[in-house]
N, C-alpha and C positions, 0 to 999 in steps of 0.2 A: 233290150233286145238287140241282136246283132243281125244284120241283113243277111249275112251269107252262112249263118249258123242252121244247120238242119234241125236241132231241137227247138231254136226260136220259131222256125217255119211251122213246125208241128203245133206249138203253142198257138200261133196265129191263124191255124186251120188251112195253110197254103201247102202242106204235105200232109197226106192221109196216114193214118196209123189205127192200129188195134189197140185201143185202151183196156187196161186191166183195172186201174183205179185212179180215182182224182180227188183232190181236195183243193182248198184255196191257193196253195203256194207250191204243190207238187203233183205230179201224175206218173203213171207207169204205162209203159207200153211193151208189146212184144218185139223183141229184137228182130230187125229184117233178114239178119244173117245169124240165126241162132246156132249156138254152140251145142245145144242140146235142145229137146222138146221142151217148150214151155220157158225159154230163155226170156227175161223180162229186164227193162231197164226203169229205174225210178229217177225222174229227172225233175230238177228245179224249174218252175215257170219262168221265174226272173233269170237272166242270164247272169251265173256266176261261173268262172272258170274252174275253180277247184273248191274244195271244201273248206279251205282256208279264208275264202271270201264270204262264205256263208255265215249270215249273222246268226250270234248266239241265239236270239230270240225264235229263230226257226229250226233249231236242232231237234227240238222235241216233236215238232209237226213232221219232221223229216224221219225219225225213227218210226213214227206211227204210220207213215207211208210205207216204209219198208215192211212192217209187220203186216199191215192190211194186204199189200201186194203178196206178200210171202203166203199169207193164209188163203188168199184167191187161187194162188197157183197150185199149192198143196191141194186144195179141194178139186180143183179143174183137173190136175194131172195125177191124182191119187199119189201124191209124193208123200214121203217119208220124212224128208229133211230139206234143206236147201243150202247152198252157199252164196256168199256175198262176195263181191269183188269190185274194187275201184282203183282206176290208176289217176293219179293227181300229179299233173305236169307232164310236159314233153318227154323228159328223161324217164319218167315212170311208165311210158307207154300209152299216155293219153293221145288218143286220135282226134276225138272231137272236144275242142275246148270249152266245153259247156258241162258243169258239174252234173254227174250222174253216177249211179251204182247198178252194178249187174246182179241179178238174182237168178240162180239156177236151181230149179227144183230137182230134188234128188230121190231116186228110187235104189234099193238093193241091187248090185250087180249091174248098174246101168252102163258101166264102162266109161263114164265121163271122168277125165283126169284134170281137175282145176289146178291152176297154179298154187303152188304151196306158199 
């Protein structure tokens, strides 16, 4: 854990968040500045800066976390699909240096324009 990392503070319970899903190594929360209704983040509990630091043994659990979060969001927001987005490294637009992925639940004609 890193002391000044907002996601590490959420893991430690120092910062409140609305959880969507949680397992042993990952959790998902609603984004505090959502780009679209239901915008959530899947975050590793252990501090890894990018996906390149994520141990191979956790990759399957990470995918399961994405799937379970997406299912919860689709049910809660009556979504028909979803987008995934991740920035890895500062040059790629990563603002918080703690590995996470964005999930955007989607509906037809919702007007949301994700990055291509």
